[in-house]
C-alpha positions as YAML, in Angstrom:
chain: A
units: angstrom
residues:
- id: 1
  name: UNK
  ca: [-0.02, 0.00, 0.15]
- id: 2
  name: UNK
  ca: [1.55, 3.18, -1.10]
- id: 3
  name: UNK
  ca: [0.50, 6.50, 0.62]
- id: 4
  name: UNK
  ca: [1.30, 10.07, -0.28]
- id: 5
  name: UNK
  ca: [3.55, 11.88, 2.22]
- id: 6
  name: UNK
  ca: [0.91, 14.37, 3.15]
- id: 7
  name: UNK
  ca: [-1.54, 11.41, 3.95]
- id: 8
  name: UNK
  ca: [1.06, 9.65, 6.08]
- id: 9
  name: UNK
  ca: [1.52, 13.07, 7.96]
- id: 10
  name: UNK
  ca: [-2.13, 13.45, 8.39]
- id: 11
  name: UNK
  ca: [-2.89, 9.97, 9.92]
- id: 12
  name: UNK
  ca: [0.13, 10.26, 12.19]
- id: 13
  name: UNK
  ca: [-1.09, 13.52, 13.66]
- id: 14
  name: UNK
  ca: [-4.54, 12.10, 13.84]
- id: 15
  name: UNK
  ca: [-3.59, 8.97, 15.82]
- id: 16
  name: UNK
  ca: [-1.06, 11.25, 17.95]
- id: 17
  name: UNK
  ca: [-4.12, 13.49, 18.73]
- id: 18
  name: UNK
  ca: [-6.19, 10.50, 19.60]
- id: 19
  name: UNK
  ca: [-3.59, 9.35, 22.14]
- id: 20
  name: UNK
  ca: [-3.55, 12.55, 23.62]
- id: 21
  name: UNK
  ca: [-7.38, 12.66, 23.85]
- id: 22
  name: UNK
  ca: [-7.60, 9.24, 25.63]
- id: 23
  name: UNK
  ca: [-4.90, 10.43, 28.11]
- id: 24
  name: UNK
  ca: [-6.88, 13.61, 28.71]
- id: 25
  name: UNK
  ca: [-9.65, 11.54, 29.76]
- id: 26
  name: UNK
  ca: [-7.44, 10.19, 32.79]
- id: 27
  name: UNK
  ca: [-7.36, 6.76, 31.48]
- id: 28
  name: UNK
  ca: [-4.44, 5.08, 32.91]
- id: 29
  name: UNK
  ca: [-1.36, 5.13, 30.55]
- id: 30
  name: UNK
  ca: [-0.78, 1.55, 31.26]
- id: 31
  name: UNK
  ca: [-4.25, 0.48, 30.05]
- id: 32
  name: UNK
  ca: [-3.73, 2.73, 26.97]
- id: 33
  name: UNK
  ca: [-0.62, 0.88, 26.22]
- id: 34
  name: UNK
  ca: [-2.04, -2.55, 26.96]
- id: 35
  name: UNK
  ca: [-5.18, -2.02, 24.69]
- id: 36
  name: UNK
  ca: [-3.10, -0.45, 21.78]
- id: 37
  name: UNK
  ca: [-0.73, -3.42, 21.84]
- id: 38
  name: UNK
  ca: [-3.59, -5.98, 22.02]
- id: 39
  name: UNK
  ca: [-5.49, -4.03, 19.27]
- id: 40
  name: UNK
  ca: [-2.21, -3.97, 17.06]
- id: 41
  name: UNK
  ca: [-1.53, -7.76, 17.71]
- id: 42
  name: UNK
  ca: [-5.00, -8.59, 16.64]
- id: 43
  name: UNK
  ca: [-4.87, -6.60, 13.59]
- id: 44
  name: UNK
  ca: [-1.35, -8.18, 12.64]
- id: 45
  name: UNK
  ca: [-3.02, -11.49, 13.21]
- id: 46
  name: UNK
  ca: [-5.86, -11.13, 10.76]
- id: 47
  name: UNK
  ca: [-3.38, -9.41, 8.35]
- id: 48
  name: UNK
  ca: [-0.96, -12.43, 8.32]
- id: 49
  name: UNK
  ca: [-3.75, -15.21, 8.21]
- id: 50
  name: UNK
  ca: [-5.83, -13.26, 5.61]
- id: 51
  name: UNK
  ca: [-9.10, -13.60, 7.51]
- id: 52
  name: UNK
  ca: [-10.47, -10.66, 5.34]
- id: 53
  name: UNK
  ca: [-9.68, -10.59, 1.53]
- id: 54
  name: UNK
  ca: [-9.49, -6.79, 1.57]
- id: 55
  name: UNK
  ca: [-7.32, -6.70, 4.72]
- id: 56
  name: UNK
  ca: [-3.82, -7.17, 3.56]
- id: 57
  name: UNK
  ca: [-0.45, -7.67, 5.70]
- id: 58
  name: UNK
  ca: [0.59, -4.19, 4.55]
- id: 59
  name: UNK
  ca: [-2.60, -2.58, 5.59]
- id: 60
  name: UNK
  ca: [-2.29, -4.56, 9.10]
- id: 61
  name: UNK
  ca: [1.29, -3.40, 9.53]
- id: 62
  name: UNK
  ca: [0.38, 0.19, 8.72]
- id: 63
  name: UNK
  ca: [-2.73, 0.15, 11.49]
- id: 64
  name: UNK
  ca: [-0.41, -1.34, 14.00]
- id: 65
  name: UNK
  ca: [2.09, 1.44, 13.42]
- id: 66
  name: UNK
  ca: [-0.54, 4.00, 14.06]
- id: 67
  name: UNK
  ca: [-1.62, 2.45, 17.18]
- id: 68
  name: UNK
  ca: [1.87, 2.82, 18.42]
- id: 69
  name: UNK
  ca: [1.67, 6.62, 17.56]
- id: 70
  name: UNK
  ca: [-1.44, 7.00, 19.63]
- id: 71
  name: UNK
  ca: [0.65, 5.51, 22.54]
- id: 72
  name: UNK
  ca: [3.38, 8.09, 21.95]
- id: 73
  name: UNK
  ca: [0.49, 10.85, 21.97]
- id: 74
  name: UNK
  ca: [-0.68, 9.59, 25.39]
- id: 75
  name: UNK
  ca: [2.85, 9.75, 26.65]
- id: 76
  name: UNK
  ca: [3.38, 12.98, 25.56]
- id: 77
  name: UNK
  ca: [0.27, 14.25, 27.41]
- id: 78
  name: UNK
  ca: [1.23, 12.46, 30.58]
- id: 79
  name: UNK
  ca: [4.58, 13.86, 30.60]
- id: 80
  name: UNK
  ca: [3.47, 17.48, 29.76]
- id: 81
  name: UNK
  ca: [0.75, 17.23, 32.40]
- id: 82
  name: UNK
  ca: [3.36, 16.16, 34.91]
- id: 83
  name: UNK
  ca: [5.93, 18.96, 33.96]
- id: 84
  name: UNK
  ca: [2.83, 21.40, 34.07]
- id: 85
  name: UNK
  ca: [2.18, 20.31, 37.63]
- id: 86
  name: UNK
  ca: [5.83, 20.16, 38.77]
- id: 87
  name: UNK
  ca: [5.98, 23.74, 37.84]
- id: 88
  name: UNK
  ca: [3.19, 25.06, 39.85]
- id: 89
  name: UNK
  ca: [4.27, 27.14, 43.00]
- id: 90
  name: UNK
  ca: [1.08, 28.80, 44.37]
- id: 91
  name: UNK
  ca: [0.43, 29.58, 48.11]
- id: 92
  name: UNK
  ca: [-3.07, 28.11, 48.27]
- id: 93
  name: UNK
  ca: [-5.78, 28.79, 50.78]
- id: 94
  name: UNK
  ca: [-3.64, 31.43, 52.59]
- id: 95
  name: UNK
  ca: [-4.36, 35.28, 52.21]
- id: 96
  name: UNK
  ca: [-1.21, 36.66, 50.32]
- id: 97
  name: UNK
  ca: [-0.30, 39.23, 47.89]
- id: 98
  name: UNK
  ca: [0.09, 38.37, 44.48]
- id: 99
  name: UNK
  ca: [1.40, 39.92, 41.20]
- id: 100
  name: UNK
  ca: [0.72, 38.69, 37.53]
- id: 101
  name: UNK
  ca: [-0.06, 39.42, 34.04]
- id: 102
  name: UNK
  ca: [-3.44, 38.71, 32.22]
- id: 103
  name: UNK
  ca: [-2.56, 36.38, 29.45]
- id: 104
  name: UNK
  ca: [-5.90, 35.84, 27.62]
- id: 105
  name: UNK
  ca: [-8.94, 37.99, 26.55]
- id: 106
  name: UNK
  ca: [-11.20, 38.64, 29.58]
- id: 107
  name: UNK
  ca: [-14.61, 37.35, 29.62]
- id: 108
  name: UNK
  ca: [-17.04, 39.95, 30.55]
- id: 109
  name: UNK
  ca: [-20.59, 39.34, 31.88]
- id: 110
  name: UNK
  ca: [-21.93, 40.14, 35.41]
- id: 111
  name: UNK
  ca: [-18.36, 40.15, 36.49]
- id: 112
  name: UNK
  ca: [-14.89, 39.84, 34.75]
- id: 113
  name: UNK
  ca: [-12.91, 36.29, 34.27]
- id: 114
  name: UNK
  ca: [-9.28, 37.08, 34.05]
- id: 115
  name: UNK
  ca: [-6.63, 34.39, 33.39]
- id: 116
  name: UNK
  ca: [-3.53, 35.56, 35.36]
- id: 117
  name: UNK
  ca: [-0.09, 34.16, 34.88]
- id: 118
  name: UNK
  ca: [1.68, 34.70, 38.32]
- id: 119
  name: UNK
  ca: [5.11, 36.43, 38.79]
- id: 120
  name: UNK
  ca: [7.80, 35.31, 41.20]
- id: 121
  name: UNK
  ca: [7.98, 34.21, 43.88]
- id: 122
  name: UNK
  ca: [4.90, 32.28, 42.63]
- id: 123
  name: UNK
  ca: [4.29, 30.37, 39.51]
- id: 124
  name: UNK
  ca: [1.22, 29.06, 37.48]
- id: 125
  name: UNK
  ca: [-1.99, 30.38, 35.83]
- id: 126
  name: UNK
  ca: [-4.87, 31.14, 37.66]
- id: 127
  name: UNK
  ca: [-8.60, 32.21, 37.08]
- id: 128
  name: UNK
  ca: [-9.43, 35.46, 38.87]
- id: 129
  name: UNK
  ca: [-12.96, 36.68, 39.08]
- id: 130
  name: UNK
  ca: [-13.39, 40.40, 39.82]
- id: 131
  name: UNK
  ca: [-16.25, 43.01, 39.63]
- id: 132
  name: UNK
  ca: [-17.14, 44.36, 36.27]
- id: 133
  name: UNK
  ca: [-15.69, 47.68, 36.40]
- id: 134
  name: UNK
  ca: [-12.89, 48.84, 36.22]
- id: 135
  name: UNK
  ca: [-12.47, 46.74, 33.03]
- id: 136
  name: UNK
  ca: [-9.11, 45.08, 32.54]
- id: 137
  name: UNK
  ca: [-7.26, 44.07, 29.18]
- id: 138
  name: UNK
  ca: [-5.16, 41.51, 27.85]
- id: 139
  name: UNK
  ca: [-1.51, 42.43, 28.73]
- id: 140
  name: UNK
  ca: [-2.49, 44.18, 31.95]
- id: 141
  name: UNK
  ca: [0.03, 43.82, 34.94]
- id: 142
  name: UNK
  ca: [-1.84, 43.66, 38.31]
- id: 143
  name: UNK
  ca: [-1.31, 43.14, 42.06]
- id: 144
  name: UNK
  ca: [-4.16, 41.44, 44.00]
- id: 145
  name: UNK
  ca: [-4.62, 40.64, 47.36]
- id: 146
  name: UNK
  ca: [-6.73, 37.61, 48.24]
- id: 147
  name: UNK
  ca: [-6.89, 33.76, 48.61]
- id: 148
  name: UNK
  ca: [-6.06, 31.43, 45.77]
- id: 149
  name: UNK
  ca: [-8.04, 28.27, 46.21]
- id: 150
  name: UNK
  ca: [-7.70, 24.79, 44.10]
- id: 151
  name: UNK
  ca: [-10.65, 24.32, 41.71]
- id: 152
  name: UNK
  ca: [-13.60, 21.81, 42.74]
- id: 153
  name: UNK
  ca: [-15.16, 19.67, 41.98]
- id: 154
  name: UNK
  ca: [-12.76, 17.24, 40.15]
- id: 155
  name: UNK
  ca: [-14.39, 17.59, 36.91]
- id: 156
  name: UNK
  ca: [-14.15, 21.47, 36.68]
- id: 157
  name: UNK
  ca: [-10.35, 21.09, 37.96]
- id: 158
  name: UNK
  ca: [-9.68, 18.66, 35.11]
- id: 159
  name: UNK
  ca: [-11.25, 21.01, 32.78]
- id: 160
  name: UNK
  ca: [-9.34, 24.11, 34.07]
- id: 161
  name: UNK
  ca: [-6.07, 22.03, 34.06]
- id: 162
  name: UNK
  ca: [-6.43, 21.18, 30.20]
- id: 163
  name: UNK
  ca: [-6.60, 25.14, 29.90]
- id: 164
  name: UNK
  ca: [-3.33, 25.33, 31.98]
- id: 165
  name: UNK
  ca: [-5.36, 26.94, 35.05]
- id: 166
  name: UNK
  ca: [-4.48, 25.51, 38.57]
- id: 167
  name: UNK
  ca: [-6.12, 27.98, 40.94]
- id: 168
  name: UNK
  ca: [-9.00, 30.30, 41.45]
- id: 169
  name: UNK
  ca: [-9.39, 33.46, 43.34]
- id: 170
  name: UNK
  ca: [-12.88, 35.36, 43.66]
- id: 171
  name: UNK
  ca: [-13.12, 39.03, 43.82]
- id: 172
  name: UNK
  ca: [-9.78, 40.02, 45.51]
- id: 173
  name: UNK
  ca: [-8.63, 43.59, 45.78]
- id: 174
  name: UNK
  ca: [-6.79, 44.68, 42.62]
- id: 175
  name: UNK
  ca: [-4.43, 47.37, 41.76]
- id: 176
  name: UNK
  ca: [-3.46, 47.87, 38.00]
- id: 177
  name: UNK
  ca: [0.47, 48.19, 37.69]
- id: 178
  name: UNK
  ca: [0.86, 48.69, 33.93]
- id: 179
  name: UNK
  ca: [-0.51, 47.89, 30.41]
- id: 180
  name: UNK
  ca: [0.84, 46.02, 27.32]
- id: 181
  name: UNK
  ca: [3.08, 43.55, 29.48]
- id: 182
  name: UNK
  ca: [2.36, 40.51, 27.06]
- id: 183
  name: UNK
  ca: [2.69, 39.64, 23.25]
- id: 184
  name: UNK
  ca: [2.23, 42.78, 20.90]
- id: 185
  name: UNK
  ca: [0.79, 40.41, 18.24]
- id: 186
  name: UNK
  ca: [-1.89, 38.96, 20.48]
- id: 187
  name: UNK
  ca: [-2.55, 42.48, 21.85]
- id: 188
  name: UNK
  ca: [-3.31, 43.66, 18.29]
- id: 189
  name: UNK
  ca: [-5.54, 40.67, 17.54]
- id: 190
  name: UNK
  ca: [-7.53, 41.39, 20.68]
- id: 191
  name: UNK
  ca: [-7.88, 45.20, 19.75]
- id: 192
  name: UNK
  ca: [-9.35, 44.18, 16.45]
- id: 193
  name: UNK
  ca: [-11.62, 41.71, 18.08]
- id: 194
  name: UNK
  ca: [-12.89, 44.52, 20.44]
- id: 195
  name: UNK
  ca: [-13.31, 46.93, 17.44]
- id: 196
  name: UNK
  ca: [-15.47, 44.33, 15.61]
- id: 197
  name: UNK
  ca: [-17.60, 43.98, 18.70]
- id: 198
  name: UNK
  ca: [-18.10, 47.73, 18.86]
- id: 199
  name: UNK
  ca: [-19.03, 47.87, 15.11]
- id: 200
  name: UNK
  ca: [-21.66, 45.24, 15.77]
- id: 201
  name: UNK
  ca: [-23.11, 47.10, 18.72]
- id: 202
  name: UNK
  ca: [-23.22, 50.43, 16.70]
- id: 203
  name: UNK
  ca: [-24.92, 48.61, 13.68]
- id: 204
  name: UNK
  ca: [-27.50, 46.19, 15.09]
- id: 205
  name: UNK
  ca: [-29.79, 45.94, 18.04]
- id: 206
  name: UNK
  ca: [-28.25, 44.92, 21.26]
- id: 207
  name: UNK
  ca: [-29.77, 41.18, 20.97]
- id: 208
  name: UNK
  ca: [-28.45, 40.86, 17.11]
- id: 209
  name: UNK
  ca: [-25.22, 42.40, 18.25]
- id: 210
  name: UNK
  ca: [-24.48, 39.96, 20.85]
- id: 211
  name: UNK
  ca: [-25.52, 37.16, 18.54]
- id: 212
  name: UNK
  ca: [-23.27, 38.30, 15.68]
- id: 213
  name: UNK
  ca: [-20.29, 38.59, 18.06]
- id: 214
  name: UNK
  ca: [-21.04, 35.06, 19.38]
- id: 215
  name: UNK
  ca: [-21.22, 33.38, 15.98]
- id: 216
  name: UNK
  ca: [-18.08, 35.24, 14.53]
- id: 217
  name: UNK
  ca: [-15.99, 35.79, 17.60]
- id: 218
  name: UNK
  ca: [-17.34, 33.27, 20.23]
- id: 219
  name: UNK
  ca: [-18.02, 36.39, 22.39]
- id: 220
  name: UNK
  ca: [-20.97, 35.72, 24.55]
- id: 221
  name: UNK
  ca: [-20.75, 38.50, 27.35]
- id: 222
  name: UNK
  ca: [-23.77, 40.45, 26.05]
- id: 223
  name: UNK
  ca: [-26.19, 37.28, 26.04]
- id: 224
  name: UNK
  ca: [-29.23, 37.71, 28.18]
- id: 225
  name: UNK
  ca: [-29.77, 34.98, 30.76]
- id: 226
  name: UNK
  ca: [-33.23, 34.42, 28.97]
- id: 227
  name: UNK
  ca: [-31.24, 34.01, 25.54]
- id: 228
  name: UNK
  ca: [-28.72, 31.52, 27.10]
- id: 229
  name: UNK
  ca: [-31.39, 29.40, 28.33]
- id: 230
  name: UNK
  ca: [-33.25, 29.15, 25.23]
- id: 231
  name: UNK
  ca: [-30.01, 28.20, 23.32]
- id: 232
  name: UNK
  ca: [-29.49, 25.74, 25.79]
- id: 233
  name: UNK
  ca: [-32.89, 24.20, 25.47]
- id: 234
  name: UNK
  ca: [-32.76, 24.25, 21.65]
- id: 235
  name: UNK
  ca: [-29.32, 22.55, 21.63]
- id: 236
  name: UNK
  ca: [-27.85, 25.36, 19.62]
- id: 237
  name: UNK
  ca: [-25.19, 26.64, 22.06]
- id: 238
  name: UNK
  ca: [-22.56, 25.02, 19.95]
- id: 239
  name: UNK
  ca: [-22.97, 27.73, 17.06]
- id: 240
  name: UNK
  ca: [-21.44, 30.51, 19.49]
- id: 241
  name: UNK
  ca: [-18.49, 28.41, 20.51]
- id: 242
  name: UNK
  ca: [-15.05, 29.03, 18.87]
- id: 243
  name: UNK
  ca: [-14.30, 25.33, 19.34]
- id: 244
  name: UNK
  ca: [-17.18, 24.42, 17.66]
- id: 245
  name: UNK
  ca: [-18.95, 26.15, 14.82]
- id: 246
  name: UNK
  ca: [-16.28, 28.08, 13.82]
- id: 247
  name: UNK
  ca: [-13.50, 25.80, 13.78]
- id: 248
  name: UNK
  ca: [-15.82, 23.44, 11.84]
- id: 249
  name: UNK
  ca: [-15.82, 26.23, 9.18]
- id: 250
  name: UNK
  ca: [-12.17, 26.63, 9.16]
- id: 251
  name: UNK
  ca: [-11.71, 22.75, 8.95]
- id: 252
  name: UNK
  ca: [-14.13, 22.52, 6.00]
- id: 253
  name: UNK
  ca: [-12.21, 24.97, 3.84]
- id: 254
  name: UNK
  ca: [-8.74, 23.41, 4.82]
- id: 255
  name: UNK
  ca: [-10.11, 19.97, 3.65]
- id: 256
  name: UNK
  ca: [-11.47, 21.52, 0.65]
...
């Protein structure tokens, strides 16, 4: 079976990501190895003895190789996760003074959700919830006094861990120390995003502007509680998620 180079690269990446996905579900790494090797052995057995006419030994070897790539993906995730946890240095559950930089676009609603990368002597990213005003921006350097707690329950903690977030702090006292302390490229992109949202707000009614910002940019801060409930009830929440609807469009055109 002869495959083109870009097809080989595609399947290698696909199975590598599949291994990452399995490990992200907290499936034991040893279990992933066992199941992958068992599946590879069964496939090779079928290929060697020709149980299926269309299933040649070359195809069997190729699929078995891809299963080994899945093991490599799971190993990468486990090691990366371990390295992240080892680097975390946060004074949990004790009132302290922290400094850090906002490293993601703030999420606005009834309050602000800020992803903050802590500065020395601490290390790690936390999710900080603050009052709606004054509003902070990506790249702002802040100092806050409060308590950083470990995320709970376990499912929520696992979700945040995938995003590289290991602590929570709610409504601490915050002082702004400076602006533009992060990537200039991301700052420019986030400014474009803010300008586009403002254009929608000036052009459409509040509800339509919020919907347009949601579909195109994944921005849901202006959604009313009633509208969110209606989307949840109708199963259409995914169309305003960047990880869903918009990525589907990008993927479609890439495959095209």
